[in-house]
N, C-alpha and C positions, 0 to 999 in steps of 0.2 A: 504493499500500500504505500503510495506516495505521501509526503508530508502534506501536500495540498488537499488530497482526498481526505486524510485523517482530520485535518483542521475543519473542513467543511462538514464532515459527519459529526464531529464533536459539537460543532456550532448548532447543527440542526437537532442534535440530540437534546440539547438544552431547551430549544423551542418546543420539542415534541414531548418533553417530560411532563406528565400530568400531576405528579406529586411535587408540591412546592419545596419540601425539604430536600428531596432528591435533586431537584433542579438547582437549588442553592448550592449543594455539594458539587454538582457538575460544574457550575459556574466558578466556584472556588478553586477547583482543580485546573480548569482549562482556560480561564480568563485572567488577565493581569489585574492586580488590585485597582489600578487607575484607568481601567478600560473605558471606552466611550463608544456609543452607538448613535447613529443619526440616519434617518430616512425621511421622506417627505411627510410622514404622518406622526412620527414620534422620535424621542431621543431619550437617552439615559446615560448616566455617568457612574462609575464605580461598579463593583460587584453587586452591592445591594440595589443600586438603581436599575441595573440591567435585570436583576431578578424581579424586581417590582414591575418593570415595564413589560416583561414577558408574562408574568402572572395576570396583569390587566388585559393583555391581548388574549390569553387563554380563556379568561372569563368571558370575554366578548365572543369568542369563537370556540365554544367547548367541542371537543372531539375532532377538531380539524387537525391536520398534520401536514408538515412540510416534507417534500422529497427532493432529492437532487434531480436536476434536469441537465443531463450531459455529464461531462467529466470536468472537475475542477482543474484549473491551471494557475499559473502564476510565475513570478520570478523574485529572487531575493527574499525579502520578508513580507511579500504580498501574495495573497491567494484571491482568486476570482472564481465565483461559481454562480450558476443559475439554479433556481429552485422553483417549484410549483406548490401551491397550497391546495390540499385536497380536503373536500368536505367529508363528514362522517358517512355520507351516501356514496363516496367514491368520485364525486364530480370534481373536475379540475376547475377551480374557481378564480385563481389569480396566479401571478408569478412575478419574479423579479431576479435582479442580479445583485450580489453583495460583493464587495471588495473588503478584505480583511487584512490588516497589518498585524504581524505577530512578532514576538521577541525570539531570541535564539533557541529557547526551549519549546517554541511553538505555541506559547500562551497568547491568546487573543488580546491585542492592544486596542485597536480601533476597527469599527465597522462602519462602512458607508453603504447604505442600501438604496437600490433603485427599483422602483415598482413599475411593473409592465402593464398593470391593470388586470381587468377581468378576462377570463378565458372566453373565446367566442363559441 
């Protein structure tokens, strides 16, 4: 598994985790303490801020899950990957692309998300 794939899978695992405590644990392991996230709809700072942001999104969209769309790539300490949001019924409802910077250990430092909108 490449580092870029591992980072993308770890990132999506945090978004897909339904249990708040387990999600906080995942974030604590895989995200830097001073991590930041921004997309057109939300933003968060620090591990606690990221956990709260994801929890709010999961409350708004219970049962939805994120899946990789294609193969992550990147260079240096940057990873880029596309994702799709899948409803509990299996419908593909939205997608986007995220660019993640990470430290030498692969811990997520910054995320910039781009939303592609609803699926047709």
